[in-house]
The first five atom37 places (N, CA, C, CB, O) and aatype in JSON, in Angstrom:
{
  "aatype": [20, 20, 20, 20, 20, 20, 20, 20, 20, 20, 20, 20, 20, 20, 20, 20, 20, 20, 20, 20, 20, 20, 20, 20, 20, 20, 20, 20, 20, 20, 20, 20, 20, 20, 20, 20, 20, 20, 20, 20, 20, 20, 20, 20, 20, 20, 20, 20, 20, 20, 20, 20, 20, 20, 20, 20, 20],
  "atom_mask": [
    [1, 1, 1, 1, 1],
    [1, 1, 1, 1, 1],
    [1, 1, 1, 1, 1],
    [1, 1, 1, 1, 1],
    [1, 1, 1, 1, 1],
    [1, 1, 1, 1, 1],
    [1, 1, 1, 1, 1],
    [1, 1, 1, 1, 1],
    [1, 1, 1, 1, 1],
    [1, 1, 1, 1, 1],
    [1, 1, 1, 1, 1],
    [1, 1, 1, 1, 1],
    [1, 1, 1, 1, 1],
    [1, 1, 1, 1, 1],
    [1, 1, 1, 1, 1],
    [1, 1, 1, 1, 1],
    [1, 1, 1, 1, 1],
    [1, 1, 1, 1, 1],
    [1, 1, 1, 1, 1],
    [1, 1, 1, 1, 1],
    [1, 1, 1, 1, 1],
    [1, 1, 1, 1, 1],
    [1, 1, 1, 1, 1],
    [1, 1, 1, 1, 1],
    [1, 1, 1, 1, 1],
    [1, 1, 1, 1, 1],
    [1, 1, 1, 1, 1],
    [1, 1, 1, 1, 1],
    [1, 1, 1, 1, 1],
    [1, 1, 1, 1, 1],
    [1, 1, 1, 1, 1],
    [1, 1, 1, 1, 1],
    [1, 1, 1, 1, 1],
    [1, 1, 1, 1, 1],
    [1, 1, 1, 1, 1],
    [1, 1, 1, 1, 1],
    [1, 1, 1, 1, 1],
    [1, 1, 1, 1, 1],
    [1, 1, 1, 1, 1],
    [1, 1, 1, 1, 1],
    [1, 1, 1, 1, 1],
    [1, 1, 1, 1, 1],
    [1, 1, 1, 1, 1],
    [1, 1, 1, 1, 1],
    [1, 1, 1, 1, 1],
    [1, 1, 1, 1, 1],
    [1, 1, 1, 1, 1],
    [1, 1, 1, 1, 1],
    [1, 1, 1, 1, 1],
    [1, 1, 1, 1, 1],
    [1, 1, 1, 1, 1],
    [1, 1, 1, 1, 1],
    [1, 1, 1, 1, 1],
    [1, 1, 1, 1, 1],
    [1, 1, 1, 1, 1],
    [1, 1, 1, 1, 1],
    [1, 1, 1, 1, 1]
  ],
  "atom_positions": [
    [[-9.16, 66.9, 178.04], [-10.53, 67.08, 178.42], [-11.31, 65.81, 178.12], [-11.13, 68.28, 177.7], [-11.19, 65.25, 177.03]],
    [[-12.08, 65.35, 179.06], [-12.87, 64.12, 178.88], [-13.86, 64.25, 177.73], [-13.62, 63.78, 180.18], [-14.33, 65.34, 177.39]],
    [[-14.17, 63.11, 177.16], [-15.2, 63.05, 176.11], [-16.58, 63.2, 176.71], [-15.11, 61.73, 175.34], [-16.8, 62.87, 177.88]],
    [[-17.52, 63.7, 175.92], [-18.91, 63.8, 176.28], [-19.73, 63.22, 175.08], [-19.32, 65.31, 176.63], [-19.28, 63.21, 173.93]],
    [[-20.92, 62.75, 175.4], [-21.78, 62.23, 174.35], [-22.89, 63.2, 174.08], [-22.34, 60.87, 174.73], [-23.58, 63.66, 174.99]],
    [[-23.08, 63.52, 172.79], [-24.15, 64.41, 172.35], [-25.46, 63.57, 172.43], [-23.87, 64.97, 170.86], [-25.71, 62.7, 171.59]],
    [[-26.26, 63.86, 173.45], [-27.45, 63.03, 173.66], [-28.46, 63.16, 172.51], [-28.12, 63.41, 174.98], [-29.28, 62.26, 172.31]],
    [[-28.42, 64.27, 171.78], [-29.32, 64.39, 170.62], [-28.9, 63.47, 169.45], [-29.35, 65.85, 170.16], [-29.74, 63.0, 168.69]],
    [[-27.63, 63.24, 169.34], [-27.09, 62.41, 168.26], [-27.09, 60.91, 168.64], [-25.66, 62.87, 167.92], [-27.23, 60.07, 167.76]],
    [[-26.93, 60.58, 169.89], [-26.78, 59.2, 170.36], [-28.0, 58.38, 170.02], [-26.53, 59.17, 171.86], [-29.13, 58.78, 170.29]],
    [[-27.75, 57.19, 169.39], [-28.85, 56.29, 169.06], [-28.9, 55.08, 170.02], [-28.72, 55.81, 167.6], [-29.59, 54.09, 169.76]],
    [[-28.16, 55.19, 171.13], [-28.16, 54.13, 172.17], [-27.89, 52.74, 171.71], [-29.44, 54.12, 172.85], [-28.53, 51.78, 172.12]],
    [[-26.87, 52.67, 170.8], [-26.54, 51.35, 170.26], [-25.56, 50.57, 171.18], [-25.95, 51.5, 168.86], [-25.49, 49.35, 171.12]],
    [[-24.81, 51.33, 172.03], [-23.89, 50.69, 172.93], [-22.52, 50.41, 172.42], [-24.46, 49.49, 173.37], [-21.68, 49.85, 173.13]],
    [[-22.26, 50.78, 171.16], [-20.96, 50.51, 170.56], [-19.86, 51.16, 171.33], [-20.92, 50.98, 169.12], [-18.8, 50.56, 171.54]],
    [[-20.08, 52.41, 171.78], [-19.05, 53.15, 172.51], [-18.7, 52.47, 173.83], [-19.52, 54.58, 172.76], [-17.53, 52.35, 174.2]],
    [[-19.75, 52.03, 174.52], [-19.51, 51.41, 175.84], [-18.69, 50.14, 175.68], [-20.86, 51.1, 176.55], [-17.81, 49.86, 176.5]],
    [[-18.96, 49.36, 174.64], [-18.24, 48.14, 174.4], [-16.75, 48.36, 174.11], [-18.88, 47.41, 173.27], [-15.92, 47.51, 174.42]],
    [[-16.43, 49.49, 173.53], [-15.03, 49.83, 173.18], [-14.27, 50.52, 174.25], [-15.0, 50.69, 171.99], [-13.04, 50.56, 174.17]],
    [[-14.9, 51.09, 175.26], [-14.21, 51.83, 176.31], [-13.32, 50.96, 177.15], [-15.2, 52.53, 177.19], [-13.83, 50.06, 177.82]],
    [[-12.02, 51.18, 177.16], [-11.12, 50.31, 177.93], [-11.15, 50.48, 179.42], [-9.76, 50.52, 177.49], [-10.62, 49.65, 180.16]],
    [[-11.79, 51.56, 179.89], [-11.85, 51.78, 181.34], [-13.3, 51.8, 181.86], [-11.15, 53.11, 181.69], [-13.53, 52.22, 182.99]],
    [[-14.24, 51.36, 181.06], [-15.69, 51.27, 181.42], [-16.18, 52.57, 181.96], [-15.96, 50.15, 182.47], [-16.82, 52.62, 183.01]],
    [[-15.87, 53.65, 181.25], [-16.35, 54.99, 181.69], [-17.68, 55.34, 181.13], [-15.38, 56.05, 181.3], [-18.24, 56.39, 181.46]],
    [[-18.24, 54.45, 180.24], [-19.49, 54.75, 179.56], [-20.61, 53.82, 180.02], [-19.31, 54.64, 178.07], [-20.45, 52.6, 180.06]],
    [[-21.74, 54.43, 180.36], [-22.82, 53.66, 180.82], [-24.17, 54.16, 180.16], [-22.87, 53.73, 182.36], [-24.24, 55.26, 179.61]],
    [[-25.2, 53.32, 180.24], [-26.47, 53.7, 179.64], [-27.19, 54.63, 180.56], [-27.32, 52.47, 179.33], [-27.44, 54.3, 181.72]],
    [[-27.54, 55.8, 180.06], [-28.31, 56.78, 180.88], [-29.79, 56.66, 180.51], [-27.78, 58.27, 180.65], [-30.21, 55.73, 179.82]],
    [[-30.57, 57.62, 180.97], [-32.02, 57.57, 180.74], [-32.41, 57.69, 179.26], [-32.68, 58.68, 181.52], [-33.29, 56.98, 178.78]],
    [[-31.72, 58.62, 178.54], [-32.12, 58.83, 177.14], [-30.94, 58.54, 176.19], [-32.63, 60.28, 176.94], [-31.17, 58.43, 174.99]],
    [[-29.74, 58.43, 176.65], [-28.59, 58.15, 175.83], [-27.48, 57.61, 176.69], [-28.14, 59.38, 175.08], [-27.62, 57.55, 177.91]],
    [[-26.38, 57.21, 176.07], [-25.24, 56.79, 176.91], [-24.52, 58.0, 177.48], [-24.25, 55.92, 176.1], [-24.6, 59.09, 176.9]],
    [[-23.86, 57.84, 178.56], [-23.1, 58.94, 179.24], [-21.7, 58.5, 179.58], [-23.81, 59.39, 180.53], [-21.43, 57.31, 179.79]],
    [[-20.81, 59.47, 179.62], [-19.41, 59.21, 179.97], [-19.06, 59.84, 181.29], [-18.48, 59.73, 178.89], [-19.29, 61.03, 181.5]],
    [[-18.52, 59.06, 182.18], [-18.06, 59.54, 183.47], [-16.73, 60.28, 183.28], [-17.91, 58.35, 184.48], [-15.7, 59.65, 183.06]],
    [[-16.75, 61.59, 183.36], [-15.55, 62.41, 183.1], [-14.38, 62.09, 184.05], [-15.91, 63.9, 183.23], [-13.22, 62.26, 183.68]],
    [[-14.68, 61.64, 185.21], [-13.61, 61.27, 186.14], [-12.89, 60.01, 185.81], [-14.15, 61.15, 187.49], [-11.74, 59.8, 186.21]],
    [[-13.58, 59.13, 185.06], [-13.0, 57.84, 184.67], [-12.39, 57.87, 183.26], [-14.07, 56.75, 184.75], [-11.45, 57.14, 182.96]],
    [[-12.95, 58.72, 182.4], [-12.48, 58.83, 181.02], [-11.0, 59.16, 180.91], [-13.28, 59.88, 180.29], [-10.51, 60.1, 181.54]],
    [[-10.29, 58.37, 180.09], [-8.83, 58.63, 179.93], [-8.55, 59.33, 178.6], [-8.03, 57.29, 179.99], [-7.39, 59.41, 178.19]],
    [[-9.55, 59.82, 177.93], [-9.45, 60.64, 176.7], [-8.71, 59.88, 175.58], [-8.71, 61.97, 177.01], [-7.91, 60.47, 174.86]],
    [[-8.98, 58.54, 175.44], [-8.3, 57.77, 174.44], [-9.0, 57.88, 173.07], [-8.22, 56.33, 174.9], [-8.36, 57.62, 172.06]],
    [[-10.27, 58.25, 172.99], [-11.0, 58.38, 171.77], [-11.54, 57.12, 171.16], [-10.2, 59.01, 170.82], [-12.06, 57.14, 170.04]],
    [[-11.41, 55.98, 171.89], [-11.93, 54.74, 171.37], [-13.45, 54.8, 171.11], [-11.61, 53.62, 172.36], [-13.95, 54.23, 170.14]],
    [[-14.15, 55.49, 171.95], [-15.59, 55.63, 171.78], [-15.95, 56.44, 170.51], [-16.19, 56.32, 173.02], [-16.88, 56.07, 169.78]],
    [[-15.24, 57.49, 170.25], [-15.51, 58.32, 169.11], [-15.16, 57.58, 167.78], [-14.73, 59.64, 169.25], [-15.79, 57.81, 166.75]],
    [[-14.16, 56.71, 167.83], [-13.79, 55.97, 166.68], [-14.74, 54.86, 166.35], [-12.46, 55.43, 166.85], [-14.72, 54.38, 165.21]],
    [[-15.54, 54.43, 167.22], [-16.46, 53.32, 166.98], [-17.92, 53.73, 166.76], [-16.39, 52.36, 168.12], [-18.72, 52.98, 166.21]],
    [[-18.24, 54.93, 167.22], [-19.66, 55.37, 167.12], [-20.14, 55.63, 165.68], [-19.86, 56.65, 167.92], [-19.53, 56.41, 164.95]],
    [[-21.18, 54.97, 165.31], [-21.68, 55.11, 163.93], [-22.25, 56.49, 163.6], [-22.73, 54.08, 163.67], [-22.4, 56.83, 162.42]],
    [[-22.59, 57.3, 164.62], [-23.2, 58.63, 164.36], [-22.32, 59.78, 164.9], [-24.61, 58.7, 165.02], [-22.72, 60.94, 164.82]],
    [[-21.16, 59.48, 165.43], [-20.26, 60.53, 165.92], [-20.75, 61.25, 167.15], [-20.04, 61.52, 164.87], [-20.45, 62.43, 167.31]],
    [[-21.47, 60.6, 168.01], [-21.99, 61.23, 169.24], [-20.91, 61.61, 170.25], [-22.97, 60.3, 169.9], [-20.98, 62.71, 170.8]],
    [[-19.93, 60.76, 170.51], [-18.9, 61.17, 171.45], [-17.92, 62.16, 170.85], [-18.17, 59.98, 171.95], [-17.46, 62.01, 169.71]],
    [[-17.61, 63.18, 171.65], [-16.66, 64.2, 171.2], [-15.93, 64.76, 172.4], [-17.37, 65.33, 170.44], [-16.45, 64.73, 173.51]],
    [[-14.7, 65.27, 172.18], [-13.99, 65.92, 173.26], [-14.85, 67.05, 173.78], [-12.6, 66.42, 172.8], [-15.41, 67.83, 173.01]],
    [[-14.95, 67.14, 175.08], [-15.88, 68.12, 175.56], [-15.52, 69.05, 176.57], [-16.92, 67.54, 176.0], [-16.34, 69.88, 176.96]]
  ]
}
């Protein structure tokens, strides 16, 4: 199952987007978002996020 970002927890630092090997993460209106169709479920985003916003969803 693709990862999702908890928009309430996201601090919009961009660390997750920089780590995503398939560029599935982009800046949204209020937080970063993950394109579920592109996400390969590698967990790189979750491992780099300082607040734990990305999670399997």
